[in-house]
N, C-alpha and C positions, 0 to 999 in steps of 0.2 A: 502493501497500499503505499502511497505521497505521505509527505506529512505533514498534508493539512488534511490527513481524510485521518489522520489519528483520534481517536476518542478514552477518554478514560474515565475509568467505574473505580470505585471508592469503597468498598464493601467494608472497610477499618473506619473509617472516617461514620461509617452509619451504626458502626456498632454505640456507641453513644457520646453524650458529653464529657462521659466521667475520662475513656478514652482520649481526651488532649483537648485539643481549642480550634475553630473552626481558624484561621487568620493565611490575608493575599500576602508574600511576597513584598520585597521592597529593592525591589530593579535596579540595576545600574543604568545613569542616564544614558551611556555611551558607551553599549559592549559590543563585545570585540569576540568576532568567534575565532578560536585557537582551533580547536581537533576535536574533530566526529567521530566514533566508534566506530569502522563497517561491520566489525563482529559484533556488536551489541546491534544495532541496527537490525542481525541475521534474525539475534532473537525472540525481535520484538514485528517481524514481518513486516519489515519500513525495510521497503524498498534501499539498494546499495549506490544507484544514485544518484537517492536524496543526502546521498555523505557530502553535496555540495552547498544543498539549501541554502541563502544568504540565510534563511527565515531563522536558524539553530539559534544563532547569535539571540535571539529577543523569546525564542521560547526557554535557552540554557538561563536565563536571568531572570523570569519570572516577568519578562513582559510581556508575551505573550502565556494562556493558559490553552492548555489544548482542552477543546468542549467534554465536558463531564466529568471536566480536574473541581475537587474542593480541596486545596491548599489544607493541610493539616497539620499541626503537631502534638509531637505524642507525648503524654506524660511517664513518666516509668521512676525508677529511682534506681536504688543498686550502693555497693560498697566499688568504694572508693581505695586502693594501698589497703585494703582492710576492715574498713570505716563506713557505717550504713549511710550516703548522703536521700535525705529525702529530697533535695531541693533540686530534682533532675528530670531530664524533659531533653524536649527538639530546644534549645537553643539558640542554631544557627543554621536549620536547618526544618523545609517543609515535605512530610508526602502528597505529594502531588497526584495521587490517584495509581493505578494498576490500568494495565496490556495486556489482557491473554494471545496468544498466538501456539496455538498445535496442544490446545489443550492443558498450555502453563500460565498463571497468572503471572506476568514481573510486573513490581512497583518500583516507582518514579520517584524518586527521595531529591527534592533540589539542594545542597549546601553552603552555605554561603547565604540564604537567603533576609536576612535582616532579624533586627532581633523578632523576638515571641514572649509567651505569659513565662517561658523559663530561661529565659536569658540569663536572669540573674544580675549578674553586672556586666556584660560583657556586649557586644556591639552586634552578635547578629551574622557579623564577616565570617569570610574564608580570604587568603590570600594568598596568588598566585604557587607562592613555593608549595605549601598545601596541598595548595588546590592538585600539583603534578606531579606529586609523589602519591596522594590516593588514583590519580590516575593513570598512570602508570603499575603502579602495583595489585593490582586487582589483573592486571592482561597479567605481569610476571607470577604469581601465584596460581590464574587457572592454565596457565600455561606448563607450567607444572605437574597438573594434575593433581591440586589440591581445591575445597569449594572455598568459596571465593564470590565475597560482591564483585562491582565491576562499575563500570561509570559510561553512559550514553556519550556524552560531550561535555569539552570545558569553555567558553567562557570567560573572559578576560576583561580588563576598566583599566583608566585613568583614575576611578574613587579611587584617594589612600588610605589606609590602613594601620592601625597601630601598634604592632605585635612588641619584639626586641628593639625593632625599630620600623621606619614608614616605610610600610610594601604595599604594591598593586592591589587590590580586591581580583578572586575572582569564585566563577563557581562553577560544578557539576552538576549531571544531572547522573546520581548513581542508580542499579538499575541491582534491584534480588529479591529473588522468589518471596521474603518479608524485610520486616523493617523491623520486626516484635524479639527482642531481647528478655534475657535470664530479667533484669528488673522491673519489665512491664510486672513482669509474676507479683516480682516485691515490692510494689508502688502498693494491689491492692490487698498480698496480706499486707502487708504493715499498718495499711491502713483501714483493713476490716471491713473492706468490701466484695466479701465474700463470693456473693452473687458476680458480682461482675469478676471477680476470677474467674467464675468457673466459667463465667462465657467467653474470656480470653479463651481455659482449655477447648473449650467446645468448639470454637472459634475458629483456630492452631490445627487439631486434629483433624476439621473439616477440609483441610487445606492439604494436612500434609502426612494422616492416619487415619485417612477415614473411616479404616476396620474397627476402629476403635468406638465411632458413635455410639454403636448401641449398646455398648459398655455400660453397666450403673457408673456413677461419679464417681468412686472412689478408684476402680479400677481405668476407666477414662484417663485420671489425670495421674495417675500412676505406670500408662503405659502410654504415654508421653516422655514422663519421666526418664523410662526407661531406653527412648528413643532417644533425645537429649545426652544420653547419657554417653553413648553407643558412636550419633554422628558426633560429638565433641571429643572421645577418641581417638575414633579414626583426625580426626580434624589435626589434633596434635601430635600425633605420630606422622602425619604430614608433613608440618611442621618443620619438627626435625630431624625427619633424613633429610630437608631441601637447609640444613640449614637457617631458616624464615626468626629471626626473632620478634616479637609481634612491639611489647617495649610497656601497653601499658593494659593488660590485662584485669580490669577492671570487670564487674559483671552486669553495668549498662553497658559494656562492651563488648559481649556474649549473646551469638546469638541461637534462637533457640531451634537453629534447624542446621545447626554448627557450621555456617561458614566465616569467613573467615571475616572482618566487621570492623570497623573503625580505625581505618588506616592512620596514624601519628608519627612517634616517633619511632618505627618499625627497622631493623634493618635485618640483611644479609648476611652469618660469615663473611669475612675474608681470609683469617690467618684461622685456627679451630683452635676456639676457646671458651670450653665450655662455662665456662663463670660469664658471656658476655652480655656488659649492658649495653643497648644503647637507647634508654632516652635520661638521659643526662638529671633529671628531677629523682631518678630511683634511687636514689641516695645508701638504700641499703641492698640493694642488688632483688630487690622482690620478684620482680617481672625479666632477670635473664633470662638465658638462654634454657641454660641446662632444670631449668626453677618453671618449666613452665608448664610441663604435664602435672605437678603438685600444684601449681594456682589452677590451672583447669576445673582440678577435680574439687579444687576449695571453693571453686563458683560454684560448682555443680551439689554441693552439701547446702549452699548459702539457697539453692534455688530449689534442692528437697526443699530445707527450711519453710519455705513459700509452700512446698505442693500439700506439706504439712496437715495442711486444715479443711486435706481430704485422705488421706495417706497413713496407713500405718507405722509407726517409728518402725516398726519389723520390718514392710515393706521396703521403704523408706533407705533402709541398709542392704536391703537387698539388691536395689538398684544400683546401690553406687557402689556393690563390691562390682557389678561388672565393671567400672572404669580398666583398673588396672588388665584383666588380663587382656579385652578387648585392645588396647592403647599397645599392647606387649607380642599380640602377635601382627597390629594392621602394623608397627615400628620392623618387625622381622620384615613382615613380609618385600616391606621396600625396601631395609639392608639387605635382601638379599639378592634384591633385584640390581642395584648399586652392584653388590658383589658379580651376580651374572650366576647366581646358585637360583639355579631350576627345583629344587628338592630342597628338605626340611634334615636337620645336625640334630642331635643336643651338646654338640661342638657350636654352631655355627653363630648362638649368643659372644662366648669366648673367644669366637676369633675376630667380629667386629667388634667387642669391647678391645681388644688389644688391639685394634687396628686404630680405633677415637683413641687411645690412650698414649699413642707415636705420633698420631697429627698434635694431639695435643701438646705433648714433654717439642717438638720439633716444630708449635706455631708454622704448621703446612698452611699452604692456602687448602680449604677443606674443594671448593669447587675444583681447582686443576687439577686435586690433585685426583679423586674417584675420577677424572675426563679421560686426568695420565692412564689412568688404571682401566678405564677403558678399548687402549689401544696395546693393552699389557695381550706379552705371547711368552711368556718365562726367558725374557733373554735377559743374560748375564752376560755383567750388567745392565742394572736396569736404567738406562740411562735417563730415560724423560723424567721418572719415579722421583730419582736422585739428586734428580735437579731442582727438584721442587724441594727437600729435608737438608737442613742443615748435616755437615760432614760428621757431624757427634753420631747425628741418629741412624747413619747409610747403614749401619752395622744391625740394628734393630730392625730398618728395613728391611734389607735381608732375611734376618733369620722370623718376620713374622711372613717371606715374599713361599720361603718354603713349606709353611704349614698352608697359605694357602694353596700352592700348588700341589700337593697335595689331595686338599680338597677340590681340586677343581678334577685331578684322574679320577677323584671318584663319580664325579658328575658324568665323566664319561661324553663331554659334551663336546661338539666342535667349537676349535676356538675363532674360530672367523664368528660362528652365528652366535656366538657368546658374544662376542667384541659387539659386533652390529646388535642385540637387546641391550648393552649395556651403555651403547649407546643413546638408547631413547630415555635412558633410567638416570645417564648421569648430563646437565645439563650442563652445558659451553656458556649460555650466557645467565645472568643473574644480575636483578635488579641490586648492584651496591650504591652503596650513600652516595660514593662520590661519580658512579653515574650521574646519577638521579640527580647530584648537585649542577655539572655538566650540563646539562638538560635545560637546569635551573635557571644560570648563569647568561643562556643562551637567549633561553626565554624574555628574561628582566629587559635580555636586550632589543628584542620585537625582534629573534634567528626562530622558530620551532623548527630548524631541520632538526638538530639534534632530536630532539620531540620525539618527531615522527621514523626517525632513526631505531634509535631504541624499541618504543613502541611495536615496530614489527620486528624488533628481536627476541623482544619478550614474548613476541604470540608462538614463534618458534622456533626455542631454545636448544632445545636439541640436533638443528641442523649447523651443516658446516659453518655458512656466511664467511666465507674466506676471503672477504672482499673488506670486511668489519671487523679485522683481529683485534685492532685497540680496543674496542670493546667487550673484548674477554679476556680479557689482561688483568693481573692482580692489580690492588690500585701499591701508589708511592705508597710513602709511609704518611706522612700527610692525609693521604685520604681514608687508613683505617683510622677508627674513632673518631669522626668529626660528631660533635653535639650535634644531636641534634632534639630539641625539646617537644610537649605536648601541642604546641603548636603550628610543630611542622607537620 
């Protein structure tokens, strides 16, 4: 369909006033279209040739609204850095409505749309820097096969926005199957709006767990929690295998369906550092890379507490106990794929753990090492791998490779087939923070070509793209540990 034919429905806003506030966006006076995501157009059933439609600048900043749209600021609460905050909600974003395509509803959410009743002391705006980071992050994770929200279009402006410095304002339209967070359920539980809480459970099940709709309320709530536990375990496993750190895993940043949600101070690993902290506001390391699975479980406990209005304590515990085994199985499957293993053995966990310890000791580049391993055929000396670890760790590398070779012999797999499969599990390109900053610097100067280049590479991160080798390189020392804040 054409852009002019896009019509939205708004089932969430129709739930009632308890769920948020109807409010129009505050558009930019002079918006400028920066980018439209062709892949997102396909999700929504919009013709690809609409990518060049200049009307996106108007729709992408709220100056025009799609027919049927009821811009709606969602109310929720949540635990931030482990502390419950009752004063949360869509403070700079509005749910525009949803498009259904091929039987799947896709919600459109305008980020940076201006003040809402939940803005507190914020200005309701987003800046070009943070908007580019979110725009790219959704494609980066999707390209790696990890559940995530994405973005439809990116619009800039000359409007000044004060952050650590004065920056230019920008907006994007986020695309997701749902914007319901753990914090939505916490809000209704802590304010004792239990009818609305069950209404939200019904609504969510109707979308994602229809087989549970006919169950009694307690069993329905339990089924939804079990669904979310499993989805969240899969998500955490994907992050850990990909070397992705979210940076601010508050319960209001957790999707009920296990999508990566609310990109801020995220970071992909450069050197393998289990203790990597990407959020410079995280002074205790609560959201460090290696802590993420535990924090996701903590957040699920908070969600389970909100479900305790309907579900027994024993049943809640039973649901939560499914997290760890599901996480372990999902992570093991991803790591076996990265190692080129098609079968499972009892010693595989140790083989993987020993490699990660080696990478940590060597401070080796996580992405480059696994990509080089995907080309490994048992050669001695392993020159490509040796180039990625210091001389002091090369004997340890050879020792690990000896065990790896023995494991591959038991696989009895063809090395060429194995290498091809590993190249599809170990990306060449990831969204390193120094690359994102390169794109941001160019965009702030009016040059959007680097944005387009990186955007395309992240959509096919396993391909070679030999003409873009510099985008696959390890960062210089100045590009590591870049300070990224929540305003990012």
